N, C-alpha and C positions, 0 to 999 in steps of 0.2 A: 518784759518786766510788768506785771500787774500792780498797781499802787492805788490805794484808796481805803476808805472806810469800809471794807469789803466783808467784814464779819459782823453779824447782826447786832452783836451786844457792844460792838466797838464804835460807839457814837463819838467817843473821844479817844481817837486813835487811828492807826494805819495798819495795813497789812501789805507786805512787800513780797510778791510771789512771782518767781521766775518760770514756774510751770506747775503742773499738776502734782500735789503732794508735796511741795516744797515751798519753803518761805519762812519769813519771820514776821513778828508783829511789835508794835509799839503802842502803848496805852498809857492814859493818865488816871490818876486817882487823886482825891483831895481827902485830907484829915483837917477836921475842924479844930479850932482851940480847945474845945471839950474833948477831943479824942474820938468823935464819931468819924467813921470812914465812909466816903462816897465812891463807889466804882461800879463797873458792869451796869446792871440793870437800874442803878440809881441815876445814871446820867439820863436814861429815857425819861424819868420824872422831871429832871431839870432842864431839858432842851426847852429853849424859849424861842429860838429862831433859827430855821435851817436855810442854808443857801445865801449866796448864790453858789451853784456848783456846775462847772462846766462840763459838757459830755466828754471831752477829750482829757479830763481829769488834770488839766492844767492849773485849775484853781477851785478851791473849795473853801467854805466858811461855815462854821456852826457856832451858835452862842447858848450858853447855859447860864441860868439864874437861880437864886435861891440855895447856893452851895452851903450856906452857914444858916438856913432856915430849918424848922422842925416840920417833918412832913411834907408832902408834895405841894406845890403851888396850887392855888385856886385859880383856874384859868379865867374867872370872871373878874377878879381883883386886880389890883396893879402888880406889875412884876416885882417881886421881892428882890432885895439887894444881894450881894454876893455873887459876882459875875465871873465868867470865864469866857473868853473869844478864843477859839481855836481856828487857825488858818493853815492850809497847806497848799504847795504848789509843786506839781511834777514839770521837771524840764529835762529833756534828753535823758541821761543816766543818772539822775539825781532827784531827790525830793527836799524840799525845804519845809518845815513845820514850824509855827509860832504860836504860842500859848500866852495870852495875856490874863493875868489874874486881878481882880479887883475885889479881893476878900482876904480878911485874916484867917491864916491857917497855913497848911502845908500843902503843896501841890507835889505829886510824885510822877516821875516820868519812868516807865517801866519797859524794859525791852524782854519780850517774851516770845513763845511759839505758839500760834493758833493752831487749833484743830489737830495737834499731834503731829504737825508738819516735821519733815527732815530738816533740821536747821538748828542753830544756837548763837547765841550772843555772848560776848565776854567783854570785860573791861580790858583796855590796853594798859599793861603795867606802867606805872609811873606817870600816867596821863590822865588825870582825873576827868577831863572833859572829852574823852575819846572812848568809844565802844568799836567793836569789830564784830560782824556776823558772818557765819558761813553756812551756805546752802549746799548740800551735795548735788552734784551734776547728775542729770539722767544719763541714760544709756548712750555711751559715746560722747558725753559733755563733760566739760571741766566744771569743778566745785565754782560756785559764785561766792565771791567776797563783797561784803557791805562794809563801807567805812563810814562811821558817824562822828560828826564833831557837835559840840554844845557850847552855848554861851547863856549864862544865867545872870539875871539882874536880880539880886537878892541873895540872902544866905543860901549856900549850898551844902547838903549833908549826904554823907553816904549811907545807904540803908542795907539791912541784912537781906539776904536772898534765900528764904526758906524752900522756894520752890523751884530753885536753880536759875531764875531769872536774874537779871541786872537792873539796878534802879538807883535813882538819886532823887532828892526832893529839894524843892525850892521852899524856903521857909519865908512866908510873905506876912507882913505886919498890915496894918489898916490901910497902908498905902498900896497894897498888892505888889506885883512884881511880874517877871516876864522871863520866859526860857524860849530859846530858838535853837533848833536842830537842822543840820543838813547831812542826808545820808546818800552817798554815792556808791556806784557800783560800775563795773566794767571799764574804769578809767586806768590809763596806764600809770598814773600817778597815784600810789597808794594812799596818799594824804590829800586827794582832791576835795574830800569834804572839809578837811580843815582849812583848805584855802578859800572855799566858797562861803564860809559861815560869815565872812565880812560883807558879802553882797547879798545875804539872805533876805534882810528887810526890803531892800529895793526890788529884788527878785520877786517877792511875794506881792508888793504893792503893784508892781509892772504887771503881774500876772492878772490881778483884780481889775485893773483898768482895761486891760485888753480884753477880757471877757465881757465887760460892761459894754465896750464898744461893738462886740459882734454878736452878743447873744440875741436869739430871735425875739422880736417884738411885734405885736400887732399894731398897725398904724393908728388906730383910735381907741384901743383897749390894752396898753402895755402891759398891765398887771396880770392879765389873762395868761399871756405866754410865759411870763416870768414865774407864775405861780405854778406852772406845770413843770417847768424845767427844775426849778429850785427843789422842789419836793419829790419828783420821781428820781432825780440824779441820786438823792439821798438815800433812796430805796434800792439802789443796785448793789447786789451782793455778790459774792463768789461761790460756786460750787467747788469746794477744795480738790475732789478727786478727780474732777474733769477739767478744771481750769475756765469753765464757762461762766460768764456773767448771766444773772437773772434777776427777777424782782419778786420779792415774796408779797404777801398781802400787807404785809407791813413788817418793820424791823423787830417787833415783839411777836410775830406769828412763826417763829421757829419753834416746833414742838419738842417736848422732851424726848430724849432717847429712849425707846421702849426697853423696859427691863434693864436700863442703864444705871449709872451711878446718880445719886442725888445730893451729893455734897456740895460744897461751895465751888464757884468759878464756872467756867463754860462747860465742864464735863457732863452736866446733868442734861444739856441740850443736844439735840441731833445737829447735824452738820448744816442742813439746809431743809426747807419745807417750801414746796410749791402748790400753790392753790390753782384750780382749774380756771373758772372764769375770770377770777382776779388777774391772773397772768395775761389773758387776751385782751382785757381792757387796758392793762398796763402797757400792752404793746403799742395800742392806739395813742396812749399818752407819750410814750418815749418817741414815737414817730415823729413828734413836733420838734425834737432836738437832735436825734440821732438815728438814722436808719440802721446802722450796725448794731447798736444796742437793741433797738426794737426787734430786728430779725433774731438775735441772739435769745431775747427774752422768749420770743414765740416759740423757737424751736426747743428751748429749755423746757417749756410746758408741755410740748408735744413728746419729749423724751420720757415724760412720766409714764407713758402708755404701757398698759399691761399686755401680755401676749395676745389676749382676746379682743383687744381693740379699745378697751376702756381707757379714756383719760379721767383719772381719778379726781374725786372731791378734793384731795390732797395726796401728796406723797412726799416722803423724806428719803434721806438715805437708807434709813433703818425701818420705816414704818410706811403706811399708807392705807388707802381704802379701796381694795380690790372688789368690794361689794357694791359700790356706788360711783357715779360719776358727778358732774355739775352742769348747769345750763350749756348746751352746745353752741358757743359763740365763737369758737376758733376760725372757721372758715370766713365768717364775716370779718374778723379781725385780719386774717391773712390776706383776703382781697383788698381791703382797706389800705394795709400797710404796702402792698404791692403797687397800688396806684400813687402812693406818696413817695415810695422809695423802690422803683422796679429793680428786682434781683431775680431773674428767671431761676437761677440756680437754688437759691434759698427756697423760692415757692415750690419748686420740684421736689425739694428735700422734705418740705412740709406736707405736700399733697398725699403720699400714701398714709400717713398717720391721721389726716383729717378724713379720709375716705374710709379707714378702718373704724374710726370713731363713730362716723356716721352710721356705718352699717351695724355697729354693735348695739344701738338702741332698738333695732328690730330684728336682731338675729334670732334664730329659733331657740327657744328654751321650752322643753316640755311640750312641744307641739303648737306653741304659740310665740309671737313675737315677744322679746323679752320685756319691753315696757308698754304692752298693749293696754289701752284703757278699757272702759266698759263698751264702748263701740269699737268693733274692728276698724282699724285705719287710724284711730286716734292713740294718744298715749298718756301714761300716768308715771308719776314718780315712783321710785321703788328702791330696793336693796336686795342684791343676791346674798341671802343670809348665810347659805352654805359657805360663802367665801370670806366672811367676817373672820378677822384674825383672831386667835385665841387671847385668853387673859394674859396680861403682861406684855402684849404685842401693839396695843392701842394705848392713847392717852387715857388717864383715870376717868375722865367723864365720858368716854365711850365704852367703857367695860361692860355696863349693863343696860346699854342703850336698846331700846325696842326696835323693831322693824319699822314701826311708824315714825319713830324720830329719825332713823337713818335715811328714810325716804324724804323727809322734811329737809334733811341736811343736804340731799342730793339737789333739791330745788334751788339751794342758795338762799332762800328765804327761810331761814331756820324755824321761826316760830310764827309764821304767818297765820293769822286767825282762820284763812280758808281751809288750812288742813285739818282744823278740828272737825270739820264737817264730813271728812272722809275717814272710814274704817280701814284697818289694815287688813289685807287679804293675805294671811299666810301661806296659802296654798300657791298662789301666783307671785307672791312677794312683791306687790305693788299696792298702792292705795287704791282703794275701790273708787275709782273716779276716772273721768277724762278730763285732763288739766289743761285751760286755756293757754297758760303760760308755756307749758312744755311743747304743746302742739305748735305754738308761735315760734319758738326757738328752733324747733325742728324744721319748719317751713322756711325760715330765714336761713338755716345751716344748707338746706337742700339748694336753695337758689343761689346762695354764695358760693357752694362748692361747685356747682354746674358751671359757673363762670370760671372759677379756677380751672376746672377741667377744659373748658374750651380754651383758655389762654395757653395751657400746655398741649394742646392738640389731641386731647382725649375726647373726640367728638361723641363716641357712642355712650360713654358714661355721661357726658353732659346732658344728652338727649335723655337718658334714663332717669337722671336726677330731676330734671325739669318736669318730666311727667309725674314722678313721684310727688313733687311739689304741688302739681295741679291737682292730683287726686286728694291729697291731704287739705287743701284749701276747700275743695268742694264738699269734703266731709264736715270741715268744720263749720262751713256755712249752712249745711243741712241739719247738724246736730247741736251745736253750741250756740248758735245765733238765737237769741230771744227777741222776737219782734216787739212783744209788749214792753221789754225792758229797754229795748234799743242797745243791747249790749251782748258781748260774747260771754256766756256763764259756764263755769264748771258743770260737767254732767256727774250727777250722783245717782245711785240706784232709785231715788224717790223723785228724781226730776233735776231741774237747774238748781245749783246752789243759791242760797239767799244772800251771799256775801260777795262784796265787789272790792277788788284790790287794785292798786295801780298797774299791776300787771295784767288785768283784764284788758288794758289798752294795747297790749304787745301786738295784736293782730294787724295794727296800723304799720308797725315797723317791718312785719313780715309780708305786706301787700295782700291781706286776705279780703278785707271788705271792699265792696263797691262804693261808688260815690255816696249814695243815700245812706249805707250803713256807717260809712265813716263820719258822715254829718251827724248821725244818731249819737255815735260814740263821743264825739266832741261837745255835744250838748251836756251829757253827764260829766265830762272833764272840766268844763267851764262852770258848773254848778257850785257855788260857794258853800253850799249847805253839804257838798259830798266831797269835792276834791279841790276845788280852786281856792284862792285866797292870797294873803300876803307871802305865805310861806308854802311852797309847792315842791313836789307832789307827795302827799302823805301816802305810806304804803298801804293803808286800809281807809275805807270810805269814812268821812268825818262823822257820818250819823251811825257808824258801828260801835257796839259797845266796847269793843276793844280799843279805839282810838285813844281814850284817855290815858292808856297805859303809857305810850310814847317809849315803849321799851322794845329795843332792837327792831324787828320787823312788825311790830304791834303799834303802827301809827306814825313812826318817824320817817323822815326823809332820807332816802338812800341814793347816792349818785348814780349806780348804774342803772336804776329804774327810770330816774329823770333823764338820762342820756338816751336810753332806748325809746321812750315816749316821744322825746324831742325828735328822734330820727324818724319816727312814724308821722308826726305832724309835718314835718319837712317832705316827706316823701309824697303826702296828699295835698300839699299846696297851702296848708294852713300857716301861712308864713307870718302873719300878725301874730297868731296865738304862739307860734314856736318862738318869735322873737321875745315875747312876753315871758314865756317860761324859761328861756335861756338867760334873760336879764335877771329875773328874780333868783335862779339857782346860783349865777355866779355871783350876784351881790351878797347873798347870804354866806356864801362860801369864803368870799374876799373879806367882808366884814369881820367875820370870825378869825380869819388868818390874821388880819392887821391888829385885831384887839388881843390875841393870845399868842400869835406865832405858831399855832398848831394847824394840823391838817386832819380833821376830825372824821370819825368813821360814818357817823349819821348825824342827823339835826332834828331838834324838836320841831314838829309841824305846827305848834301854837306859838313858838317864840322865835324860831331861827337859831337857837342856842345850839352849839356844838355838843355832841355827846360821844359816847363809846370811846374807842382807842384814840389815843392823842395823835398818832401819826398813822393814817391808813393810806396805802398806795393809790387807791382808785378815787381818792376824794377829789382831785383836780379834774375828774370828768365833769364837773359843774363848768369849769373854766374851758375845757375842750369843747362842750356843746355850745357855749356861748361864742367861741371862735369860729365855729363852724356855721352858726346861725346868723351872728352879725358881722362876721367879717368872711363872707363867702369865699370858699377856695383856699383859706388861709390854713385851717387846721384839718383838712380832709383830703390833700393831694389834688385839690382841684375838682374834687367830685361831691355829690351830695350822697344820701343813701343810696343802696343798689336800686337800679330801676325796677319798677315792677313787671312781672311777667304778664302775659296776654290776659285780659280779664280784669286785672286790677287797675286802680286809679293812681297816678301819680304825676310827677313832673310838672306841677301847677296847674293840672286841670280840674282839680277838686275845688272845694269852698275856699275862700281866701281869709275868712276871719272867724 
């Protein structure tokens, strides 16, 4: 039985699923004294603190604020009144849930069926504090019965059930109220939940204390490990048709169902949405708390692969992007995960998909490699426009997107100013450039995948990939290195691009420059007029006209770019600078988290203020980078970044400051 807040919109609720396509749900709704109803996506706006959340689902806690406020809370101001604290604990074949309300109004507890599962709730006749659910068994399996008992402190009322759900409400005055539930299954005693309700409070309290004792902590920086576990576990969701656990880009990143219903409730949303590079970074984060969940997430990302080898920008149960991919960081994540949690079978399962994805980037298309840049051997972002789904099969914002925009989406840096310098080549279906960032990702992928091949005994493929990395590095150094600028710059038809982004430092992570080139790169990185400062790293140079926008990838600070640049600094032995970058990023992230309770998508490079989505799954990369830099061996399975190949400098032999 899988039990947890495993549906994206069910921040305040649970899913109980015994297998693919089966299960029931429980969720909360709140009605203010004025009659305003809060449910579904409203909870997202009211979440004020997530965690702790144990990776074995034995305990979880989430807090909401502003239940009786008008409009969403201002994250910069004090937390509004009107609170709800929700806790639950899984134990053996039962789950206990406790909701404590500190707000005047009505709290509703609703038994429903998520994703159109096979299952139903019903009230037990003549027993107002009992429900029973039935989930049909799979082939050769008996039906599953779930028995639920409730205890309410406050006035209890029955509610109509126009949707066929069961529900009751807790009417709370200014002093609030509380409701406790125990749901049991598989017990010989059909009334087991009714017996356990008396011990539910002690059960939940004991589970909280047990997790606090055993949760992972860094010896000198305890907040770092806790911030990863708390946020990432609240991002773990269920793919209902497969029963696999995965992490989206965030609980609000479940796209609408293409051409589907647009009415109220969950029917307007697809069942799941998986993003490419978000998933692989989430794998690294989950590895700090659960190897099993990390491998499940990585494999879920690879299972989005199209037959031609493309791991897409995003894919859902009913939609996706067969025309484009995202930065190829999957092999890097798989290698790091294997080092932290060795599982040869899981790595072998991932290997064919990773190899096919690597080959997709350079597969023949109309006589040239699919994503070939201006110079043969280099790469450019693109979109296979003939594969773009037709109208009604993509989200509304993608309906009339240009090829240029789809190529920018493939980069992951959707509106990075560098892409303004490159025209769209409709014949070749790529941006007319050679992109430093994609070439660097490609080099890192080839290097990491070569090591994976070696671990699995595929020596000939390992040698082929290593040689491909060597050729790519040589071409990057010949074509993209600007001696006068001391940087790797994008190649345009007119020459070097005049713009510099944080991603121009990615060659460090891929082991491309020699020691002298690395030192030149770091000179620019440390220049406060361009990139360094109290808040680092901005996505675009501080002296770029777009820096003041601080909108999305136009100047703001993003966790994956900080993390990868930090990897490059560690690789080349710039340990002092790496520690400084790690401390600044983690301090910015943790200060915002303490102040707001949120896990923000990006940060303003002038103030360190959190921006974008309230809860983004990869935001704790700031904390992971600090764990790896400040607590060597804690966050990376006892390894640093992958060792450089021959001809590159690393392992502490480069400059130290």
